[in-house]
Every structure is written in structure tokens, then in C-alpha cells.
N, CA and C atoms of all chains as a GROMACS GRO file, in nm:
protein
  618
    1MET      N    1   4.274   1.596  12.715
    1MET     CA    2   4.168   1.529  12.766
    1MET      C    3   4.188   1.407  12.878
    2PRO      N    4   4.150   1.400  12.989
    2PRO     CA    5   4.167   1.279  13.024
    2PRO      C    6   4.123   1.154  12.962
    3ASP      N    7   4.202   1.051  13.018
    3ASP     CA    8   4.194   0.908  12.922
    3ASP      C    9   4.076   0.839  12.976
    4ALA      N   10   4.090   0.720  12.888
    4ALA     CA   11   3.971   0.674  12.928
    4ALA      C   12   3.926   0.634  13.084
    5GLU      N   13   4.015   0.611  13.153
    5GLU     CA   14   3.998   0.595  13.313
    5GLU      C   15   3.972   0.711  13.388
    6GLY      N   16   3.976   0.846  13.319
    6GLY     CA   17   3.970   0.964  13.394
    6GLY      C   18   4.080   1.037  13.445
    7HIS      N   19   4.236   0.964  13.382
    7HIS     CA   20   4.338   1.054  13.434
    7HIS      C   21   4.363   1.183  13.356
    8PRO      N   22   4.366   1.287  13.410
    8PRO     CA   23   4.376   1.404  13.349
    8PRO      C   24   4.519   1.433  13.270
    9GLU      N   25   4.540   1.484  13.191
    9GLU     CA   26   4.699   1.482  13.188
    9GLU      C   27   4.750   1.591  13.263
   10ARG      N   28   4.873   1.624  13.281
   10ARG     CA   29   4.954   1.701  13.346
   10ARG      C   30   4.916   1.864  13.325
   11SER      N   31   4.876   1.873  13.230
   11SER     CA   32   4.856   2.031  13.235
   11SER      C   33   4.717   2.034  13.241
   12GLU      N   34   4.636   1.934  13.266
   12GLU     CA   35   4.494   1.950  13.325
   12GLU      C   36   4.460   1.955  13.458
   13ILE      N   37   4.542   1.916  13.516
   13ILE     CA   38   4.532   1.908  13.680
   13ILE      C   39   4.502   2.049  13.717
   14GLU      N   40   4.387   2.022  13.781
   14GLU     CA   41   4.364   2.177  13.854
   14GLU      C   42   4.353   2.172  14.020
   15LEU      N   43   4.402   2.318  14.060
   15LEU     CA   44   4.444   2.331  14.194
   15LEU      C   45   4.312   2.272  14.274
   16GLY      N   46   4.181   2.336  14.239
   16GLY     CA   47   4.045   2.305  14.313
   16GLY      C   48   4.022   2.173  14.308
   17ALA      N   49   4.058   2.096  14.209
   17ALA     CA   50   4.002   1.932  14.215
   17ALA      C   51   4.103   1.884  14.315
   18VAL      N   52   4.264   1.946  14.329
   18VAL     CA   53   4.342   1.853  14.365
   18VAL      C   54   4.318   1.918  14.544
   19LEU      N   55   4.268   2.034  14.563
   19LEU     CA   56   4.238   2.077  14.735
   19LEU      C   57   4.123   1.993  14.759
   20SER      N   58   4.037   1.975  14.673
   20SER     CA   59   3.898   1.901  14.720
   20SER      C   60   3.949   1.769  14.715
   21ALA      N   61   4.017   1.693  14.690
   21ALA     CA   62   4.076   1.595  14.702
   21ALA      C   63   4.125   1.549  14.813
   22LEU      N   64   4.242   1.646  14.855
   22LEU     CA   65   4.321   1.648  14.960
   22LEU      C   66   4.240   1.692  15.076
   23ALA      N   67   4.138   1.726  15.086
   23ALA     CA   68   4.071   1.823  15.211
   23ALA      C   69   3.999   1.660  15.277
   24ASP      N   70   3.978   1.547  15.234
   24ASP     CA   71   3.972   1.438  15.318
   24ASP      C   72   4.069   1.376  15.355
   25PRO      N   73   4.072   1.368  15.483
   25PRO     CA   74   4.176   1.303  15.600
   25PRO      C   75   4.224   1.172  15.531
   26LEU      N   76   4.156   1.072  15.498
   26LEU     CA   77   4.170   0.903  15.449
   26LEU      C   78   4.248   0.987  15.322
   27ARG      N   79   4.227   1.038  15.217
   27ARG     CA   80   4.278   1.044  15.103
   27ARG      C   81   4.416   1.118  15.132
   28ARG      N   82   4.440   1.201  15.250
   28ARG     CA   83   4.566   1.280  15.265
   28ARG      C   84   4.662   1.120  15.308
   29THR      N   85   4.612   1.040  15.389
   29THR     CA   86   4.681   0.938  15.442
   29THR      C   87   4.721   0.865  15.318
   30VAL      N   88   4.632   0.842  15.208
   30VAL     CA   89   4.697   0.774  15.097
   30VAL      C   90   4.806   0.838  15.059
   31ILE      N   91   4.806   0.962  15.032
   31ILE     CA   92   4.877   1.021  14.941
   31ILE      C   93   5.038   1.039  15.040
   32ARG      N   94   5.026   1.086  15.154
   32ARG     CA   95   5.112   1.032  15.255
   32ARG      C   96   5.206   0.913  15.253
   33GLU      N   97   5.100   0.811  15.255
   33GLU     CA   98   5.188   0.688  15.254
   33GLU      C   99   5.264   0.667  15.126
   34LEU      N  100   5.211   0.701  15.024
   34LEU     CA  101   5.262   0.699  14.883
   34LEU      C  102   5.410   0.783  14.858
   35LEU      N  103   5.383   0.884  14.964
   35LEU     CA  104   5.501   0.983  14.945
   35LEU      C  105   5.640   0.951  15.039
   36ARG      N  106   5.595   0.838  15.128
   36ARG     CA  107   5.705   0.817  15.212
   36ARG      C  108   5.754   0.681  15.138
   37ALA      N  109   5.702   0.618  15.076
   37ALA     CA  110   5.765   0.522  14.980
   37ALA      C  111   5.868   0.568  14.883
   38GLU      N  112   5.902   0.491  14.823
   38GLU     CA  113   6.018   0.492  14.691
   38GLU      C  114   5.956   0.556  14.571
   39ASP      N  115   6.000   0.639  14.492
   39ASP     CA  116   5.936   0.687  14.371
   39ASP      C  117   5.864   0.588  14.314
   40ASP      N  118   5.741   0.631  14.246
   40ASP     CA  119   5.688   0.523  14.152
   40ASP      C  120   5.647   0.383  14.223
   41VAL      N  121   5.667   0.347  14.338
   41VAL     CA  122   5.621   0.272  14.398
   41VAL      C  123   5.467   0.225  14.385
   42GLU      N  124   5.448   0.121  14.334
   42GLU     CA  125   5.284   0.090  14.313
   42GLU      C  126   5.232  -0.013  14.399
   43ARG      N  127   5.123   0.043  14.487
   43ARG     CA  128   5.056  -0.055  14.586
   43ARG      C  129   4.931  -0.084  14.511
   44THR      N  130   4.864  -0.177  14.578
   44THR     CA  131   4.734  -0.208  14.561
   44THR      C  132   4.633  -0.126  14.651
   45CYS      N  133   4.508  -0.094  14.608
   45CYS     CA  134   4.397   0.018  14.628
   45CYS      C  135   4.381  -0.046  14.765
   46THR      N  136   4.383  -0.203  14.780
   46THR     CA  137   4.322  -0.254  14.910
   46THR      C  138   4.448  -0.234  15.014
   47SER      N  139   4.586  -0.249  14.987
   47SER     CA  140   4.685  -0.246  15.094
   47SER      C  141   4.677  -0.131  15.174
   48PHE      N  142   4.602  -0.010  15.143
   48PHE     CA  143   4.605   0.071  15.262
   48PHE      C  144   4.529   0.046  15.382
   49GLY      N  145   4.440  -0.011  15.348
   49GLY     CA  146   4.350  -0.065  15.468
   49GLY      C  147   4.246   0.040  15.535
   50LEU      N  148   4.205   0.162  15.426
   50LEU     CA  149   4.149   0.262  15.480
   50LEU      C  150   4.010   0.236  15.479
   51TRP      N  151   3.921   0.194  15.386
   51TRP     CA  152   3.825   0.148  15.379
   51TRP      C  153   3.776   0.042  15.355
   52GLU      N  154   3.669  -0.036  15.450
   52GLU     CA  155   3.644  -0.179  15.426
   52GLU      C  156   3.572  -0.174  15.325
   53SER      N  157   3.456  -0.114  15.300
   53SER     CA  158   3.366  -0.144  15.165
   53SER      C  159   3.438  -0.109  15.027
   54LYS      N  160   3.409  -0.223  14.960
   54LYS     CA  161   3.470  -0.197  14.841
   54LYS      C  162   3.428  -0.075  14.753
   55SER      N  163   3.279  -0.012  14.772
   55SER     CA  164   3.225   0.094  14.690
   55SER      C  165   3.298   0.210  14.744
   56THR      N  166   3.304   0.247  14.861
   56THR     CA  167   3.354   0.324  14.913
   56THR      C  168   3.533   0.349  14.894
   57ARG      N  169   3.630   0.233  14.856
   57ARG     CA  170   3.719   0.277  14.835
   57ARG      C  171   3.706   0.295  14.700
   58THR      N  172   3.639   0.218  14.611
   58THR     CA  173   3.638   0.269  14.454
   58THR      C  174   3.626   0.413  14.444
   59HIS      N  175   3.510   0.456  14.579
   59HIS     CA  176   3.469   0.611  14.514
   59HIS      C  177   3.617   0.715  14.570
   60HIS      N  178   3.660   0.674  14.685
   60HIS     CA  179   3.790   0.767  14.708
   60HIS      C  180   3.900   0.768  14.651
   61PHE      N  181   3.899   0.646  14.546
   61PHE     CA  182   4.060   0.616  14.444
   61PHE      C  183   3.973   0.706  14.319
   62ARG      N  184   3.861   0.717  14.294
   62ARG     CA  185   3.818   0.778  14.184
   62ARG      C  186   3.872   0.940  14.201
   63VAL      N  187   3.813   0.962  14.323
   63VAL     CA  188   3.836   1.126  14.340
   63VAL      C  189   3.990   1.146  14.305
   64LEU      N  190   4.097   1.066  14.402
   64LEU     CA  191   4.217   1.094  14.373
   64LEU      C  192   4.245   1.065  14.211
   65ARG      N  193   4.232   0.969  14.146
   65ARG     CA  194   4.267   0.948  14.010
   65ARG      C  195   4.219   1.077  13.914
   66GLN      N  196   4.079   1.085  13.933
   66GLN     CA  197   4.048   1.220  13.845
   66GLN      C  198   4.054   1.337  13.873
   67ALA      N  199   4.117   1.386  13.991
   67ALA     CA  200   4.182   1.494  14.029
   67ALA      C  201   4.327   1.505  13.966
   68GLY      N  202   4.366   1.386  13.983
   68GLY     CA  203   4.511   1.360  13.881
   68GLY      C  204   4.653   1.380  14.010
   69LEU      N  205   4.586   1.311  14.121
   69LEU     CA  206   4.652   1.279  14.219
   69LEU      C  207   4.753   1.142  14.226
   70VAL      N  208   4.684   1.041  14.160
   70VAL     CA  209   4.744   0.904  14.149
   70VAL      C  210   4.699   0.860  14.022
   71ARG      N  211   4.772   0.763  13.993
   71ARG     CA  212   4.741   0.680  13.832
   71ARG      C  213   4.712   0.545  13.898
   72GLN      N  214   4.608   0.504  13.829
   72GLN     CA  215   4.572   0.382  13.891
   72GLN      C  216   4.584   0.283  13.727
   73VAL      N  217   4.634   0.120  13.800
   73VAL     CA  218   4.650   0.063  13.645
   73VAL      C  219   4.581  -0.056  13.680
   74ASP      N  220   4.511  -0.136  13.581
   74ASP     CA  221   4.424  -0.254  13.597
   74ASP      C  222   4.535  -0.388  13.589
   75ARG      N  223   4.538  -0.442  13.732
   75ARG     CA  224   4.625  -0.554  13.691
   75ARG      C  225   4.546  -0.697  13.689
   76GLY      N  226   4.434  -0.683  13.631
   76GLY     CA  227   4.380  -0.802  13.641
   76GLY      C  228   4.279  -0.839  13.743
   77ASN      N  229   4.285  -0.885  13.875
   77ASN     CA  230   4.194  -0.900  13.947
   77ASN      C  231   4.249  -0.764  14.080
   78MET      N  232   4.316  -0.707  14.046
   78MET     CA  233   4.318  -0.579  14.139
   78MET      C  234   4.387  -0.469  14.044
   79ARG      N  235   4.367  -0.384  14.114
   79ARG     CA  236   4.442  -0.246  14.065
   79ARG      C  237   4.549  -0.194  14.170
   80GLY      N  238   4.659  -0.135  14.076
   80GLY     CA  239   4.778  -0.098  14.133
   80GLY      C  240   4.735   0.076  14.111
   81VAL      N  241   4.825   0.125  14.206
   81VAL     CA  242   4.832   0.284  14.218
   81VAL      C  243   4.931   0.377  14.245
   82THR      N  244   4.971   0.464  14.171
   82THR     CA  245   5.106   0.513  14.187
   82THR      C  246   5.053   0.657  14.227
   83LEU      N  247   5.153   0.727  14.259
   83LEU     CA  248   5.156   0.868  14.318
   83LEU      C  249   5.192   0.952  14.179
   84ARG      N  250   5.120   1.044  14.146
   84ARG     CA  251   5.203   1.148  14.012
   84ARG      C  252   5.267   1.235  14.060
   85ARG      N  253   5.381   1.184  14.152
   85ARG     CA  254   5.474   1.270  14.170
   85ARG      C  255   5.533   1.390  14.105
   86ALA      N  256   5.581   1.362  13.989
   86ALA     CA  257   5.640   1.440  13.912
   86ALA      C  258   5.537   1.562  13.843
   87ASP      N  259   5.432   1.502  13.799
   87ASP     CA  260   5.319   1.583  13.765
   87ASP      C  261   5.294   1.682  13.893
   88LEU      N  262   5.271   1.622  13.974
   88LEU     CA  263   5.230   1.748  14.099
   88LEU      C  264   5.346   1.838  14.123
   89ALA      N  265   5.465   1.788  14.126
   89ALA     CA  266   5.567   1.863  14.158
   89ALA      C  267   5.598   1.996  14.072
   90ALA      N  268   5.564   1.958  13.916
   90ALA     CA  269   5.572   2.028  13.817
   90ALA      C  270   5.480   2.124  13.836
   91ARG      N  271   5.339   2.086  13.827
   91ARG     CA  272   5.232   2.179  13.807
   91ARG      C  273   5.198   2.254  13.983
   92PHE      N  274   5.229   2.181  14.079
   92PHE     CA  275   5.208   2.255  14.218
   92PHE      C  276   5.335   2.246  14.312
   93PRO      N  277   5.439   2.344  14.253
   93PRO     CA  278   5.559   2.318  14.358
   93PRO      C  279   5.507   2.347  14.506
   94GLY      N  280   5.581   2.256  14.597
   94GLY     CA  281   5.537   2.280  14.751
   94GLY      C  282   5.402   2.205  14.792
   95LEU      N  283   5.330   2.148  14.712
   95LEU     CA  284   5.247   2.128  14.757
   95LEU      C  285   5.243   1.974  14.818
   96LEU      N  286   5.330   1.870  14.765
   96LEU     CA  287   5.362   1.755  14.797
   96LEU      C  288   5.419   1.757  14.927
   97GLU      N  289   5.548   1.865  14.977
   97GLU     CA  290   5.594   1.891  15.115
   97GLU      C  291   5.483   1.919  15.204
   98LEU      N  292   5.380   1.993  15.147
   98LEU     CA  293   5.265   2.042  15.245
   98LEU      C  294   5.195   1.916  15.289
   99ILE      N  295   5.161   1.816  15.230
   99ILE     CA  296   5.107   1.699  15.279
   99ILE      C  297   5.197   1.597  15.344
  100ALA      N  298   5.304   1.579  15.309
  100ALA     CA  299   5.399   1.525  15.366
  100ALA      C  300   5.417   1.557  15.539
  101GLY      N  301   5.402   1.680  15.516
  101GLY     CA  302   5.464   1.752  15.686
  101GLY      C  303   5.326   1.746  15.790
  102GLU      N  304   5.226   1.707  15.722
  102GLU     CA  305   5.110   1.711  15.817
  102GLU      C  306   5.153   1.619  15.931
  103ARG      N  307   5.109   1.684  16.046
  103ARG     CA  308   5.153   1.599  16.174
  103ARG      C  309   5.023   1.539  16.215
  104MET      N  310   4.222   2.732  17.209
  104MET     CA  311   4.091   2.747  17.174
  104MET      C  312   4.069   2.868  17.108
  105PRO      N  313   3.934   2.813  16.989
  105PRO     CA  314   3.901   2.935  16.900
  105PRO      C  315   3.863   3.034  16.992
  106ASP      N  316   3.879   3.155  16.929
  106ASP     CA  317   3.779   3.270  17.024
  106ASP      C  318   3.640   3.307  16.990
  107ALA      N  319   3.585   3.366  17.052
  107ALA     CA  320   3.448   3.423  17.047
  107ALA      C  321   3.362   3.405  16.906
  108GLU      N  322   3.472   3.495  16.799
  108GLU     CA  323   3.440   3.446  16.685
  108GLU      C  324   3.458   3.329  16.591
  109GLY      N  325   3.541   3.282  16.639
  109GLY     CA  326   3.571   3.137  16.575
  109GLY      C  327   3.706   3.158  16.518
  110HIS      N  328   3.804   3.215  16.547
  110HIS     CA  329   3.919   3.215  16.509
  110HIS      C  330   3.984   3.151  16.588
  111PRO      N  331   4.066   3.028  16.522
  111PRO     CA  332   4.127   2.940  16.602
  111PRO      C  333   4.281   3.014  16.623
  112GLU      N  334   4.336   2.970  16.696
  112GLU     CA  335   4.468   2.983  16.732
  112GLU      C  336   4.584   2.956  16.639
  113ARG      N  337   4.721   3.002  16.635
  113ARG     CA  338   4.807   2.968  16.527
  113ARG      C  339   4.814   2.812  16.498
  114SER      N  340   4.849   2.743  16.618
  114SER     CA  341   4.860   2.605  16.653
  114SER      C  342   4.740   2.537  16.640
  115GLU      N  343   4.604   2.552  16.618
  115GLU     CA  344   4.515   2.513  16.616
  115GLU      C  345   4.462   2.498  16.468
  116ILE      N  346   4.543   2.582  16.375
  116ILE     CA  347   4.499   2.589  16.217
  116ILE      C  348   4.520   2.430  16.174
  117GLU      N  349   4.415   2.338  16.088
  117GLU     CA  350   4.445   2.225  16.076
  117GLU      C  351   4.420   2.237  15.897
  118LEU      N  352   4.522   2.150  15.843
  118LEU     CA  353   4.540   2.128  15.718
  118LEU      C  354   4.400   2.109  15.662
  119GLY      N  355   4.293   2.032  15.711
  119GLY     CA  356   4.208   1.947  15.633
  119GLY      C  357   4.098   2.090  15.616
  120ALA      N  358   4.104   2.133  15.724
  120ALA     CA  359   4.012   2.266  15.749
  120ALA      C  360   4.054   2.383  15.629
  121VAL      N  361   4.188   2.407  15.645
  121VAL     CA  362   4.209   2.502  15.527
  121VAL      C  363   4.254   2.442  15.362
  122LEU      N  364   4.244   2.334  15.353
  122LEU     CA  365   4.234   2.247  15.253
  122LEU      C  366   4.103   2.275  15.208
  123SER      N  367   4.003   2.252  15.279
  123SER     CA  368   3.851   2.225  15.248
  123SER      C  369   3.796   2.387  15.224
  124ALA      N  370   3.853   2.453  15.280
  124ALA     CA  371   3.831   2.613  15.253
  124ALA      C  372   3.838   2.648  15.132
  125LEU      N  373   3.987   2.613  15.108
  125LEU     CA  374   4.028   2.634  14.966
  125LEU      C  375   4.011   2.567  14.849
  126ALA      N  376   3.918   2.482  14.875
  126ALA     CA  377   3.850   2.394  14.745
  126ALA      C  378   3.776   2.480  14.677
  127ASP      N  379   3.697   2.562  14.748
  127ASP     CA  380   3.614   2.657  14.689
  127ASP      C  381   3.685   2.761  14.575
  128PRO      N  382   3.681   2.746  14.452
  128PRO     CA  383   3.720   2.860  14.385
  128PRO      C  384   3.721   3.043  14.421
  129LEU      N  385   3.569   3.066  14.467
  129LEU     CA  386   3.563   3.185  14.500
  129LEU      C  387   3.635   3.237  14.630
  130ARG      N  388   3.642   3.147  14.711
  130ARG     CA  389   3.721   3.150  14.856
  130ARG      C  390   3.870   3.175  14.815
  131ARG      N  391   3.917   3.087  14.713
  131ARG     CA  392   4.081   3.126  14.695
  131ARG      C  393   4.066   3.232  14.616
  132THR      N  394   3.986   3.272  14.527
  132THR     CA  395   4.004   3.426  14.485
  132THR      C  396   3.997   3.512  14.605
  133VAL      N  397   3.908   3.530  14.711
  133VAL     CA  398   3.933   3.624  14.830
  133VAL      C  399   4.062   3.622  14.889
  134ILE      N  400   4.128   3.496  14.920
  134ILE     CA  401   4.266   3.465  14.948
  134ILE      C  402   4.397   3.540  14.833
  135ARG      N  403   4.357   3.490  14.732
  135ARG     CA  404   4.450   3.554  14.637
  135ARG      C  405   4.436   3.724  14.638
  136GLU      N  406   4.327   3.781  14.638
  136GLU     CA  407   4.352   3.884  14.650
  136GLU      C  408   4.399   3.963  14.747
  137LEU      N  409   4.358   3.906  14.877
  137LEU     CA  410   4.443   3.975  15.001
  137LEU      C  411   4.591   3.956  14.986
  138LEU      N  412   4.589   3.834  14.939
  138LEU     CA  413   4.762   3.801  14.915
  138LEU      C  414   4.865   3.908  14.818
  139ARG      N  415   4.780   3.965  14.714
  139ARG     CA  416   4.825   4.036  14.618
  139ARG      C  417   4.871   4.192  14.688
  140ALA      N  418   4.788   4.226  14.789
  140ALA     CA  419   4.754   4.353  14.875
  140ALA      C  420   4.905   4.366  14.950
  141GLU      N  421   4.920   4.485  15.023
  141GLU     CA  422   5.024   4.498  15.106
  141GLU      C  423   4.963   4.423  15.214
  142ASP      N  424   5.080   4.384  15.306
  142ASP     CA  425   5.070   4.268  15.415
  142ASP      C  426   4.971   4.371  15.540
  143ASP      N  427   4.886   4.287  15.569
  143ASP     CA  428   4.789   4.341  15.649
  143ASP      C  429   4.670   4.463  15.615
  144VAL      N  430   4.668   4.426  15.509
  144VAL     CA  431   4.564   4.539  15.441
  144VAL      C  432   4.429   4.508  15.507
  145GLU      N  433   4.346   4.581  15.538
  145GLU     CA  434   4.195   4.516  15.581
  145GLU      C  435   4.098   4.575  15.487
  146ARG      N  436   4.050   4.482  15.417
  146ARG     CA  437   3.939   4.503  15.323
  146ARG      C  438   3.804   4.471  15.386
  147THR      N  439   3.673   4.530  15.340
  147THR     CA  440   3.540   4.503  15.385
  147THR      C  441   3.494   4.356  15.339
  148CYS      N  442   3.428   4.280  15.356
  148CYS     CA  443   3.361   4.170  15.300
  148CYS      C  444   3.322   4.184  15.184
  149THR      N  445   3.245   4.292  15.192
  149THR     CA  446   3.143   4.354  15.066
  149THR      C  447   3.248   4.364  14.932
  150SER      N  448   3.369   4.433  14.957
  150SER     CA  449   3.448   4.484  14.878
  150SER      C  450   3.505   4.398  14.742
  151PHE      N  451   3.487   4.272  14.777
  151PHE     CA  452   3.549   4.164  14.692
  151PHE      C  453   3.449   4.134  14.583
  152GLY      N  454   3.301   4.192  14.602
  152GLY     CA  455   3.227   4.138  14.516
  152GLY      C  456   3.185   4.033  14.483
  153LEU      N  457   3.209   3.938  14.521
  153LEU     CA  458   3.196   3.788  14.491
  153LEU      C  459   3.038   3.743  14.499
  154TRP      N  460   2.986   3.785  14.599
  154TRP     CA  461   2.853   3.700  14.638
  154TRP      C  462   2.761   3.816  14.672
  155GLU      N  463   2.660   3.828  14.577
  155GLU     CA  464   2.547   3.913  14.608
  155GLU      C  465   2.445   3.929  14.741
  156SER      N  466   2.416   3.786  14.789
  156SER     CA  467   2.369   3.758  14.914
  156SER      C  468   2.451   3.786  14.993
  157LYS      N  469   2.406   3.852  15.116
  157LYS     CA  470   2.453   3.840  15.245
  157LYS      C  471   2.494   3.738  15.311
  158SER      N  472   2.375   3.636  15.331
  158SER     CA  473   2.424   3.521  15.369
  158SER      C  474   2.503   3.445  15.319
  159THR      N  475   2.522   3.436  15.194
  159THR     CA  476   2.594   3.354  15.127
  159THR      C  477   2.778   3.409  15.165
  160ARG      N  478   2.764   3.532  15.153
  160ARG     CA  479   2.889   3.604  15.196
  160ARG      C  480   2.944   3.602  15.335
  161THR      N  481   2.844   3.606  15.412
  161THR     CA  482   2.854   3.561  15.586
  161THR      C  483   2.902   3.392  15.595
  162HIS      N  484   2.838   3.320  15.497
  162HIS     CA  485   2.894   3.160  15.501
  162HIS      C  486   3.049   3.160  15.466
  163HIS      N  487   3.071   3.196  15.333
  163HIS     CA  488   3.198   3.202  15.299
  163HIS      C  489   3.298   3.261  15.399
  164PHE      N  490   3.252   3.362  15.455
  164PHE     CA  491   3.347   3.431  15.537
  164PHE      C  492   3.379   3.351  15.676
  165ARG      N  493   3.282   3.291  15.690
  165ARG     CA  494   3.297   3.214  15.819
  165ARG      C  495   3.378   3.077  15.796
  166VAL      N  496   3.363   3.039  15.704
  166VAL     CA  497   3.423   2.925  15.649
  166VAL      C  498   3.607   2.949  15.660
  167LEU      N  499   3.597   3.064  15.556
  167LEU     CA  500   3.751   3.100  15.588
  167LEU      C  501   3.792   3.146  15.718
  168ARG      N  502   3.726   3.205  15.799
  168ARG     CA  503   3.767   3.233  15.934
  168ARG      C  504   3.803   3.121  16.038
  169GLN      N  505   3.673   3.056  16.048
  169GLN     CA  506   3.693   2.928  16.107
  169GLN      C  507   3.825   2.809  16.055
  170ALA      N  508   3.836   2.808  15.961
  170ALA     CA  509   3.986   2.755  15.908
  170ALA      C  510   4.108   2.830  15.933
  171GLY      N  511   4.104   2.949  15.999
  171GLY     CA  512   4.223   3.004  16.031
  171GLY      C  513   4.285   3.080  15.887
  172LEU      N  514   4.225   3.084  15.774
  172LEU     CA  515   4.296   3.137  15.689
  172LEU      C  516   4.284   3.310  15.708
  173VAL      N  517   4.171   3.366  15.750
  173VAL     CA  518   4.101   3.531  15.772
  173VAL      C  519   4.101   3.538  15.910
  174ARG      N  520   4.124   3.683  15.948
  174ARG     CA  521   4.063   3.732  16.086
  174ARG      C  522   3.985   3.846  16.030
  175GLN      N  523   3.851   3.823  16.087
  175GLN     CA  524   3.753   3.946  16.088
  175GLN      C  525   3.734   4.022  16.200
  176VAL      N  526   3.720   4.158  16.141
  176VAL     CA  527   3.718   4.255  16.303
  176VAL      C  528   3.572   4.334  16.264
  177ASP      N  529   3.510   4.337  16.391
  177ASP     CA  530   3.372   4.429  16.360
  177ASP      C  531   3.417   4.560  16.362
  178ARG      N  532   3.357   4.642  16.259
  178ARG     CA  533   3.383   4.743  16.260
  178ARG      C  534   3.226   4.818  16.251
  179GLY      N  535   3.173   4.804  16.343
  179GLY     CA  536   3.014   4.855  16.385
  179GLY      C  537   2.936   4.804  16.244
  180ASN      N  538   2.924   4.905  16.165
  180ASN     CA  539   2.837   4.842  16.055
  180ASN      C  540   2.893   4.794  15.924
  181MET      N  541   3.022   4.753  15.919
  181MET     CA  542   3.062   4.645  15.847
  181MET      C  543   3.166   4.574  15.904
  182ARG      N  544   3.233   4.443  15.851
  182ARG     CA  545   3.342   4.377  15.906
  182ARG      C  546   3.476   4.374  15.816
  183GLY      N  547   3.587   4.390  15.847
  183GLY     CA  548   3.695   4.405  15.791
  183GLY      C  549   3.739   4.260  15.797
  184VAL      N  550   3.838   4.284  15.696
  184VAL     CA  551   3.901   4.125  15.697
  184VAL      C  552   4.048   4.118  15.664
  185THR      N  553   4.128   4.034  15.757
  185THR     CA  554   4.266   4.057  15.689
  185THR      C  555   4.309   3.883  15.680
  186LEU      N  556   4.423   3.877  15.575
  186LEU     CA  557   4.459   3.747  15.596
  186LEU      C  558   4.567   3.728  15.700
  187ARG      N  559   4.572   3.604  15.726
  187ARG     CA  560   4.638   3.539  15.840
  187ARG      C  561   4.777   3.505  15.814
  188ARG      N  562   4.839   3.609  15.723
  188ARG     CA  563   4.977   3.582  15.635
  188ARG      C  564   5.085   3.505  15.750
  189ALA      N  565   5.088   3.570  15.839
  189ALA     CA  566   5.221   3.502  15.924
  189ALA      C  567   5.174   3.370  15.987
  190ASP      N  568   5.057   3.340  16.016
  190ASP     CA  569   5.017   3.223  16.086
  190ASP      C  570   5.031   3.131  15.966
  191LEU      N  571   4.976   3.145  15.851
  191LEU     CA  572   4.986   3.039  15.759
  191LEU      C  573   5.125   3.003  15.689
  192ALA      N  574   5.200   3.123  15.700
  192ALA     CA  575   5.338   3.080  15.636
  192ALA      C  576   5.420   3.018  15.718
  193ALA      N  577   5.360   3.018  15.866
  193ALA     CA  578   5.464   2.944  15.990
  193ALA      C  579   5.372   2.822  15.990
  194ARG      N  580   5.253   2.826  15.979
  194ARG     CA  581   5.209   2.676  15.995
  194ARG      C  582   5.217   2.566  15.874
  195PHE      N  583   5.196   2.617  15.760
  195PHE     CA  584   5.207   2.550  15.626
  195PHE      C  585   5.310   2.609  15.541
  196PRO      N  586   5.408   2.597  15.548
  196PRO     CA  587   5.523   2.678  15.452
  196PRO      C  588   5.482   2.628  15.298
  197GLY      N  589   5.467   2.705  15.199
  197GLY     CA  590   5.432   2.673  15.055
  197GLY      C  591   5.303   2.714  15.041
  198LEU      N  592   5.213   2.709  15.154
  198LEU     CA  593   5.025   2.692  15.118
  198LEU      C  594   5.023   2.837  15.032
  199LEU      N  595   5.083   2.927  15.090
  199LEU     CA  596   5.022   3.083  14.995
  199LEU      C  597   5.091   3.081  14.905
  200GLU      N  598   5.210   3.038  14.838
  200GLU     CA  599   5.280   3.041  14.730
  200GLU      C  600   5.171   2.973  14.639
  201LEU      N  601   5.115   2.844  14.674
  201LEU     CA  602   5.074   2.772  14.601
  201LEU      C  603   4.926   2.836  14.546
  202ILE      N  604   4.865   2.897  14.630
  202ILE     CA  605   4.754   2.998  14.616
  202ILE      C  606   4.766   3.089  14.514
  203ALA      N  607   4.894   3.173  14.543
  203ALA     CA  608   4.908   3.285  14.470
  203ALA      C  609   4.929   3.265  14.330
  204GLY      N  610   4.992   3.129  14.305
  204GLY     CA  611   5.028   3.093  14.170
  204GLY      C  612   4.942   3.023  14.078
  205GLU      N  613   4.818   3.030  14.135
  205GLU     CA  614   4.723   2.946  14.025
  205GLU      C  615   4.691   3.035  13.938
  206ARG      N  616   4.696   2.986  13.818
  206ARG     CA  617   4.653   3.019  13.684
  206ARG      C  618   4.506   3.056  13.664
   0.00000   0.00000   0.00000
């Protein structure tokens, strides 16, 4: 069962939700930036600079989180975001390479 | 430039359009069935039995065609559909395996 913040467990991550989340170009940009960074690097949601409005940003990170692509952690006055690299690599081999390779 | 029926050339196939097309579970079913068949097998659009209404079926095959996933050929009173296997394998290595492996 997804946890209180809506993170699915590894076995619950579904291809349909992942593909829907990744159909959006700016959401793919988030994933590509996380892929380029060191393993398990934690970024703040605002650090991507992709969405100016807080509600839009919140929406897009919710889609990524609920699909199982990222993990968000509450850090008081901000939220940290990490890529669920190991979960995604185990569940959908080849997926992350596909996103990383987009020109 | 896409041809008169909206088929993009190989180099024009975009990951965003492909992921959007594949976000729909029944459209993924079409691709999975074509993947399981012999190379270049031609099916009729009605043979999948996934959409009862003609307009719905037409819509979904248009999405698949315009994204570059399938090629449709007019056969007079029906349309044949083939998977663009070589184009997709060349453009997005790993993508077809990802779809084929969905449980």
C-alpha cells in the first residue's frame, strides 16, 4: 500500500502511471537532472526552476511521487526529492536509460 | 515531415509522443500483441477487439500512428496495421522490451 505521502512500494509501481508521468517534457527534465547527479543526491523541489507557481510545482511532483519515480521527504520549510533509481531499475530495466538518452 | 497519413519519419519520432501514446493501457495491449507476433505481421485494426465503436478505434490508432508506433495501410474496406519495430528499436533501445515485459 502506498505510504501516507502516496509513495507506492516497489512492487506497486505500475508502468502505466510511470509512462503517464514521463509523457510530460518538464517532468522528464526533472528525472534527467536527477539521473545525471550522483546516486541518491537530494534536491529541493524548487531547485529545478521549472515551474514558477507553487501549486503547479506541487502538482507535478505529486504525479512523479505517486507514480513511484521520486521520493519526497519533508525538511521543515522545504521538501527534498530523490530519484527512486534502484526501484525503477529493478522494476523496469531499460527505462532510466531511455529517459537519460533523450536528445 | 510526416506523410499524408501522419506517419512521422524515423528521425521525427519523439519520446514524449511515444510515452503519451503508451500511457494508455489498451494502446499498450495493441503494441504488446504486435510484439508477440512474427516480424512485420499485418493485422486489421478491428482484429484486436479492444474498442467497439469505430470512432474510438480510429482515435486510438491515430494516436499510435502519429506517435510513430505503428504504420497503417489502406486495404480498401479495412486498414492494416504493423508495428514499426525497427524504427522504434533504433530510436529508443529498450522501449519495446519494456512494453513486452509488462505483467
